[in-house]
C-alpha positions in Angstrom: 244.3 113.0 48.2 243.3 115.3 45.4 240.9 112.7 43.8 239.3 112.0 47.2 238.7 115.6 47.9 237.2 116.1 44.5 234.7 113.2 45.1 233.7 114.6 48.5 233.1 118.1 47.0 231.0 116.5 44.3 228.9 114.5 46.8 228.5 117.5 49.1 226.0 119.5 47.0 224.0 116.4 46.3 223.7 115.5 50.0 222.7 119.1 50.8 220.1 119.0 48.1 218.8 115.7 49.4 218.5 117.2 52.9 216.6 120.2 51.6 214.2 117.9 49.8 213.7 115.8 52.9 213.1 118.9 55.0 210.6 120.2 52.5 208.8 116.9 52.5 208.7 116.8 56.3 207.6 120.4 56.8 203.9 120.0 55.9 203.6 117.0 58.1 205.2 118.8 61.0 202.8 121.7 60.6 199.8 119.4 60.3 200.9 117.2 63.3 199.1 119.2 66.0 195.9 119.2 64.0 196.1 115.6 63.1 196.8 114.7 66.8 193.7 116.6 68.0 191.7 115.2 65.1 192.5 111.6 66.0 192.0 112.1 69.8 188.8 114.2 69.6 187.1 112.8 66.5 188.4 109.4 65.2 189.1 107.8 68.6 185.7 108.6 70.1 184.0 107.2 67.0 186.0 104.0 67.2 185.4 103.6 70.9 181.7 104.3 70.5 181.4 101.7 67.7 183.4 99.2 69.7 181.3 99.8 72.8 178.1 99.3 70.8 179.1 95.7 70.1 180.1 95.0 73.7 178.1 93.7 76.6 179.3 94.5 80.2 178.2 92.2 83.0 178.6 93.1 86.6 178.5 90.4 89.2 177.3 91.4 92.7 175.1 94.2 93.8 177.7 96.9 93.0 180.0 94.9 90.7 182.2 94.0 93.6 182.5 90.4 92.4 184.0 91.4 89.1 183.1 93.0 85.8 183.3 91.1 82.5 183.0 92.3 78.9 182.0 90.2 76.0 181.2 90.6 72.3 177.4 91.2 72.0 177.0 91.2 68.3 173.9 93.3 67.5 172.0 92.8 70.8 172.6 96.4 71.8 171.2 97.6 68.5 168.2 95.3 68.9 167.5 96.7 72.3 167.9 100.3 71.1 165.5 99.7 68.2 163.0 98.0 70.5 162.8 101.1 72.6 159.6 102.8 71.3 160.5 106.2 72.9 163.9 106.2 71.0 162.1 105.4 67.7 159.5 108.1 68.4 162.2 110.6 69.1 163.7 110.0 65.6 160.3 110.3 64.0 159.7 113.5 65.9 163.0 115.0 64.7 162.1 114.0 61.1 158.9 115.9 61.3 160.9 118.8 62.9 163.4 118.8 60.0 160.7 118.5 57.3 159.2 121.8 58.5 162.1 123.7 60.1 164.9 123.1 57.6 163.1 124.4 54.5 161.8 127.4 56.4 165.3 128.3 57.6 166.9 127.8 54.2 164.3 130.0 52.5 164.7 132.7 55.2 168.5 132.8 55.2 168.5 132.9 51.3 166.1 135.8 51.3 168.1 137.7 53.9 171.4 137.0 52.0 169.9 138.2 48.7 168.5 141.3 50.3 171.8 142.2 52.0 173.8 141.7 48.8 171.4 143.7 46.6 172.7 147.0 45.3 170.1 149.0 47.2 170.9 147.6 50.6 172.0 150.1 53.2 174.5 149.2 55.9 174.8 145.6 54.8 177.8 145.0 57.2 175.8 146.1 60.2 172.8 144.0 59.4 175.0 140.9 58.6 176.6 141.3 62.1 173.1 141.7 63.7 171.7 138.6 62.0 174.8 136.6 62.8 174.9 137.7 66.5 172.3 135.1 67.7 174.7 132.3 66.5 177.3 133.6 69.0 174.9 133.0 71.9 175.3 129.4 73.3 172.3 127.2 72.8 171.7 126.8 76.5 171.6 130.6 77.0 169.4 131.1 74.0 166.9 128.6 75.2 166.8 130.2 78.7 166.2 133.6 77.1 163.4 132.3 75.0 161.9 130.3 77.9 161.1 133.6 79.6 159.0 134.4 76.5 157.2 131.0 76.6 156.3 130.9 80.3 152.9 132.6 81.3 153.3 135.3 83.9 156.8 136.2 82.7 156.4 136.8 79.0 155.0 140.1 77.7 153.7 138.1 74.7 150.9 136.7 76.9 149.8 140.2 77.8 149.8 141.3 74.2 147.9 138.2 73.1 145.4 138.8 76.0 144.4 142.1 74.4 143.1 140.2 71.5 141.5 137.5 73.5 144.1 134.9 72.7 145.8 132.5 75.2 148.8 131.0 73.5 150.4 127.8 74.8 154.0 127.7 73.7 154.9 124.7 75.9 152.0 122.4 75.3 152.3 118.9 73.9 151.3 120.1 70.4 153.3 123.3 70.3 156.5 122.8 72.2 158.2 121.2 69.2 157.6 124.3 67.2 158.8 126.5 70.1 162.1 124.6 69.9 162.0 125.1 66.1 161.7 128.9 66.7 164.8 128.9 68.9 166.8 126.9 66.3 165.6 129.3 63.6 166.6 132.3 65.6 170.1 130.8 66.4 171.2 129.4 63.0 169.6 131.5 60.3 172.3 134.1 60.5 175.1 131.5 60.3 173.6 129.9 57.2 173.1 133.4 55.7 176.8 134.2 56.0 177.6 131.0 54.0 175.3 132.0 51.3 176.6 135.6 51.4 180.2 134.3 50.9 179.0 132.4 47.8 177.2 135.4 46.5 180.4 137.5 46.7 182.2 135.0 44.4 179.8 135.7 41.5 181.7 137.7 38.8 180.7 141.4 38.6 180.6 141.0 34.8 177.4 139.0 35.1 175.6 141.7 37.0 176.8 144.3 34.5 175.6 142.3 31.6 172.2 141.8 33.3 172.0 145.5 33.9 172.7 146.3 30.3 169.9 143.8 29.3 167.5 145.6 31.6 167.0 142.7 34.0 165.0 143.5 37.1 166.3 142.6 40.6 164.0 139.7 40.8 165.2 138.4 37.4 168.8 138.7 38.5 168.1 136.8 41.7 166.3 133.9 39.9 168.4 133.7 36.8 171.9 134.5 38.1 172.2 134.4 41.9 170.1 131.4 42.8 171.7 129.0 40.3 175.2 130.1 41.2 174.7 129.7 44.9 173.4 126.2 44.7 176.6 124.7 46.3 176.0 126.9 49.4 172.4 126.0 49.5 173.2 122.3 49.4 175.9 122.8 52.1 173.6 124.6 54.5 170.8 122.1 54.0 173.1 119.2 54.8 174.4 121.0 57.9 170.8 121.6 59.0 169.7 118.0 58.4 172.6 116.8 60.6 172.0 119.5 63.2 168.3 118.4 63.4 169.2 114.9 64.6 171.8 116.4 67.0 169.2 118.6 68.8 169.9 118.4 72.6 170.4 121.5 74.6 167.1 123.2 73.7 165.0 120.2 74.7 166.9 119.6 77.8 166.6 123.1 79.1 162.9 123.5 78.2 162.3 120.2 79.9 162.3 122.1 83.2 159.3 124.3 82.2 157.4 122.0 79.8 155.9 118.7 81.1 155.4 117.7 77.4 159.2 117.1 77.0 160.3 113.8 78.5 163.8 112.5 79.0 163.7 110.9 75.5 162.2 113.7 73.5 165.1 113.9 71.0 167.5 111.1 69.9 170.5 112.7 71.5 168.5 113.3 74.7 167.4 109.6 74.7 171.0 108.4 74.3 172.1 110.8 77.1 169.4 109.4 79.4 170.2 105.8 78.6 173.9 106.4 79.4 173.7 108.6 82.5 170.3 107.9 84.0 170.1 104.1 83.3 173.9 103.6 83.3 173.6 101.5 80.1 176.6 102.9 78.1 176.6 100.1 75.6 173.0 100.6 74.5 173.6 104.4 74.5 176.6 103.9 72.2 174.4 101.8 69.9 171.8 104.7 69.9 174.6 107.2 69.0 175.8 105.1 66.1 172.2 104.7 64.9 171.7 108.5 65.0 174.9 109.0 63.0 173.7 106.4 60.4 170.3 108.1 60.0 172.0 111.5 59.6 174.4 110.1 57.0 171.5 108.3 55.1 169.3 111.4 55.1 172.2 113.6 53.9 173.3 111.1 51.2 169.7 110.8 50.0 169.2 114.5 49.8 172.5 115.0 47.8 171.5 112.1 45.5 168.1 113.6 44.9 169.4 117.1 44.2 172.1 115.8 41.9 169.6 113.8 39.9 167.3 116.8 39.5 170.2 119.0 38.4 171.4 116.4 35.8 
């Protein structure tokens, strides 16, 4: 009895230690479980379903499908149909032009604002950061409605001011509405990107500024020689986000469509996929369009990162 009790007492600390190790191993997964579940249900699963749907062909027999619905593997026929749609291809080209102009302008503007707010002579930087970030808090639909009042003749005071100089602007014309949308995007997202750059600026060691001050470096020299090189990761991040966001443009075009005849139902790639799905009821081709949009966004982002990494090396 004594030997048995001794062995049990010897095993007891080991078993308790094993249970503690097991509990420590499980704890992170238990804490991550809610996030992982939402991530799978709202991100991974929709992507898998969309890819699967893009390779599927649904055939309905009868006028309303009352005689049965069959699904079959369609290979790349949905992608061929999407690429044969001239309006969809034109929408991608339109957004590429949009991004070539709008993205550099926004990155330059948000960088200048961040550098100005983080300079030693800036007054009330917190208040100005909040003011510049505030438009990002306005939903895209609401922002577009607000700006549409400034674009419509008879409602906008801009037309009255322009009339004093003999100018008649056309913000919603075929040649200008794209840049009116760019103005809304610029107003909405410049403050958001600025905060990302500000966060990177705050990580720069104070010793570098002190050394530059001792050397007599001007504010411009500090910005070009210290700040801009060290905030390069933030600039790359904001540029990639902007490239992806360009191809995802949807709400602005859809809302302005009600006041601008120049915007059709396939003006942007996302609007084209939305129309294909919910106006033409062709969900499989719409899924193929969505996959193509994702592929183009990935290709452009990857090409941009490769190009910038090659230049830096």
